[in-house]
N, C-alpha and C positions, 0 to 999 in steps of 0.2 A: 309371114305373120298370119297365124291362124287364130280364129276366134269364133265363138258361137254367134248365131244370128241374134240381133236385138232389134226387133221391129218396133211397131207403134204402141207396144204395151208399156212404155216407159211413162211414169206419172207426169213427167215434165212436158211431154209432147202431146199435143192435141191430135187424137186419131183422125178427126175429120179433115184436118189439114193434110195429113199423110194421104188420106183417101183422095183428096182433091188433086194432089200432085200425081198420084197413080193414074187417076182418070184423065188428067190433062197433060200428061207428059208430051204427047205429040204436039199439042197446041203450044206448050212452052218451048219446045225445040224449034217450032216454026217461027218463033220470034227472031231467030238468028242468034249468032254468037255475040253476046254483050259481055266483054271481059271487064275485069276490075281495072281501076285506075292504075296506069303504069307506075306512077310515083309511089303509090301505096305498096304495090308489089315489090318494087325495087327497095323501098325502105325496109320491108320485112326481110327480104333475102340478104340485104347487106348486114343484118344483125344476126344471121345464122352463124353459129360458131361450132356446129356439130355436123357430123356426117349422118346422124340419125335422120329418119324420114320426117318430112313435113306433112302435116295432116291438113287436107281440105275438108273441113267439117261442114257438111251440108253441101256437097259438091254438085248436087242436082244432075243436070244433063252434061256436066263437064265443062261449062264455059271457061272456068279459070284453070282447069287442068293443063291447058295448052300453054299458059304463061308462067306457071309456078315451076321452080327448078326441082329437078330430081335429086335424091330419092324422094318419092312422093306417094302418098296413099290417099285415095278418095273415100269418103264415107257419107252415106245418106240413108234415111229410113225408107225411102220410096223405091221399090223394086223396079218400077217402070222407068223412073228417072235414071237409075243406075244402068239399066239396059241401054239407054241412049248414050250414057257416058262411056260404057264399055265399047260400044261400036265406034265412037269417035276417038278414044284413047286406049287402044288395046295394050299399050305398054305400062299402064298405071294399075296397080292392084286396087281393087274396089271392095268395100265391105258394106253390107247392109246392117246398119246400126243407127242408134240415135244419141244425141247429146244427153248426157246423164247416165249412159250405159256403154261407155267406150270399151270395146274388147281389146284393150292395149295394156301391156304390162306397165307397171309404175316406172316413170322416167324414160319410157321408150321412144318418145318423140323429140325431135330437135326443133320443132316450131309448129305453130298452128295458124290456119287461115280460116275464118268463118265470115264470109261476106253475104249478108242478107239471109242468114239461116237461123240464128239464135233469136230473132224477133218472133219466131213461132213458139218459143218457150214462154209459158206464163210467168209473170213477174215473181210470184212466190217460189217458183221452182228454179229460176235462173241461178240463185246462189249455189245450189247443189250441182247443177249442170256444169258451172264453171269450176267448182271444187273438183269434179271428176276430171275435167280437162287439166287442171293444175296437177293432179295426181299422175296423169299420163305423160306429162312433159318433164324433160330434164331441167334441173336448176339452170337458170340463165337463158332458157329458150324463149325466143320472141313470139308474140301473138299479134295478129291483126284482125280486128273485128269491125264489121259494119252493122250497126243497129239503127233503129228508127227512133228519132227524137220527137217528143210530143207528150201527149197525155192519153191514158186509157187504152182500150182494146177496140180493134175494128175487124170486121169480117168482110172479105170480098163478096160482092153480091152477084146476082145472076147476070148482070151486064158485063162482068169480067170474064176473060177467057178461062180462068181457073177459079170459079166461085167456091166459096166455103172455106177459104183459108183464113186462119185467125192470126192477127198481127198484134203484138204488144208494143206500145210506144213508151219511151222512157224519158223523163226529165234527165238532163245530162248529169246533174249532181247525184241523183239517185243511182244512176248507172255506175258512176265512178265508185260510189260506196260499195256496191255489190262486187265490183271487180277487185277493189282493195281487200274486201272481206274474203274473197276467194284466194288470196295469197299472191296477187300480182303486184308488181312494183313498177316504178318509173312510168306511171300511167299518163298518157297524153291523149287528149280528145280534141278533135276538130269537127266542125260542122259544115254542111253544104246543103243547098236546097234539093228537094226531091219533088216527085211528080204530084204528090198531095200538097196543095198550096200552103196548108198550115202546119206542115211537118218538115223535118230535116233529116238528113243522114247524120249519124254520129259515127265517126271513124276513130277507132281506138287503137293505139299502139301501146303495148305493155310487155313486161318480162315476167316469166315465172320466177317468183322470189324463193329464197331459202327460208321458208316459213311454213306454217300450217294453214290450210284453208278452213273457213267455216264449214261445218257439216250441219246444215240447218234446213228445215222444211216446214210447211204448214202443219198445224196439229201437234206441236211439241207439248208434252206435259211439263218438261223442264228443259231449260237452256243453261248449260254449265259454262261459266266464263272464267278463264284464267287471266292472270295479269298480262303475260305475253309468252310466246314459246321460247324455250331454251334452244340453243343450237342443237343439242342432242335430240330433243323432241322433233325439231324441224327435219333433221336428217332421218329420224326413225319413222316419220310420217304419222306420229300419234302423240298427243299431249300427255304430260305427266309420265314421261317414259323413263326417267331416271330410276336406277335401282332402289334408291332410298325414298322415293316418293310414295306416299301412302294413299293417293287418290283412288286408284283402281281397287285395291283390297277393301278400302272403306266403302266404295260404291257397291261392291258385291255383298259385303257384310250388312249394309243397310237394306238389302233386298231390292235394290233398284236395277240390278242387271244380273244375269247369270254369268257363269265363268266363260261361256263362249262369246259373250258380248264384251267382256273385259278387254281392254287394250285394242278395241276395234271400233272406232267412232262411227263407221258406216253401218255396222251391224247394230250398234247401240241406238242409232237414230231409227233404223228401219224396224227393229224388233221391240225396242223399249220406249220409243218416243222421246229420247233424250238427245238433244243437240249439243254441239260444242263450238265455242268461239273464244276470243281473247279481247281484252280491252285494247291492247296494242298489238298489231300484227308483226311488228319488227322483232325478229329473233335476236336474242342477246345471250352471252354467257350467264349474266345475272340480271334479275329484274331491277336491281338498284340503278342500272345504267339508264333507265327510262326517265324522260323529263316530265315535269308537270304539264307542259303543253301537250305532250303525247297522250297522257292520261285523259286530259280534258277533251281532246279531239276524238279519242277512242270511245269515251262514254257518250259523246254526241252521236257517233256512228252507231253505237249499240242501241241508243234510243230510237233511231230511225229504223234499225233492223227489227226491233221489237214492235214498232208500229206497223211494219210490213207483214210480219209473221204472227204476231200476237201469241207467243208462248204463254202457257198458264202461269209460269213463274220463271225467274232467272236467279241463279245462285252464283255469286261472285266469290271465287276461291282466292283468298288473300285480301287483306284489308287495305293494302297500299294504294291501289288504283282509285278506289272510292274515296278514301281519305284525301288523296291529292286532288281529285276532280270535283268532289261534292261536299264532303263534310270531314274536316280533319279530326273531329272528335268522335266519329262514328264508331260504334261498337258492333260486334257480331249480333246477328238477328235480322228480323224484318225491318226495312228502312222506311221512313216516312215518305220518301220520294219514290215514285214509280219510274220505270223506263218505258215511255209511251204508255200503253195500257197494262203493262206487265209489272206485277209486284216484284220487288227486288229483295233478296236475302243475302246478307254478307256473312261469310264464314272465314275462319283462319286458314292460312296456307297449309296445304298437305305435305309440303316439303319436309324431308327428314331433318332439315336444319331447324325447323320449328319444334324444338323439343318441349316447349312449354304446353303444347296441345297434344293430348293423347289420341291414339287411334279411336278409342271409344267415343271421345268427344267429337271427332270428325264424323263418325258414323251418325251420331245424334244430330249434328248440324245438317247433314245430307237428308236425313229422314224428315226433319222439320221443313226444310226447303221443299221437298217433294210433296209434302202434305198440304202446302199452301198456307197463306196467312190465316190467322184465326179470324173467325167471323165475329162481328160485334154482337 
């Protein structure tokens, strides 16, 4: 597995934290080997159904590399920590890279382990870092995460042997929201006490679902929200992938993205400031298979996502989800209800089956959504 270096220049990763690990690698290694709980490791490895490599994401000095089954690859943004890991585990391929910029082909991993590493990713950036992990995993691959439960952000002070590290603490419900939004299923969360008296460890077991992850980040000018992914879209790795769907041609014609960003949600987010999500993450052959309860739970998750990231506007493509969850008489256009701080625009489905709405009308809806609600 070859890949370009991806160091600390990833937006999701605090460069001062990487610098603290580079400077403190010897002190960290001197703590001795503190491996992960044997029960969590065993549970992860029992669910591995592939011979593809397992990723230790944020492997540090290699504490867990000795207990995780091969084939295995270790990844960390700190060169000094990786040097320690290489000396202790010369049989394990190691890559200098960061969460959110994994140099791994789509579907190339058979599982992932991230124990006390993703808590260094800022809350607004964790959804995209997990989406990148989802992209790198095969469908059905297990993941095991250890995060920090609590509220807010803390920085290790001068009294710590590695000062300057930034830690994000998560309420358990909010963390589950983000993991589900990133396309993981069968999410289980357990808590245990940690050394900070008012905080806990959050141990997450989940599976890479056959669905699409949210591609979202801070600063979005528009968040596009479908009803749910089709199975075809889930397998293609991009929403609105059907040959008869008019979403991407309409988006280009509306002037909201160039041809290079079309059918590429990652480029669309990075270059155009447009994110993508769905009301319901479960992929189905037809949206009609979704239940009212799923629509309502999905809209509640979306409201929390908009509260976290505050996109300038959200456009819901398809009337069914909003009508099922909010207002059964709702019509296309700006809605009286916002999702968190975000104004919501409702537009018809772009499916080719929706013959009653022309492409020109879809283009007009997308332009109105991107322009924002009219001012009083």
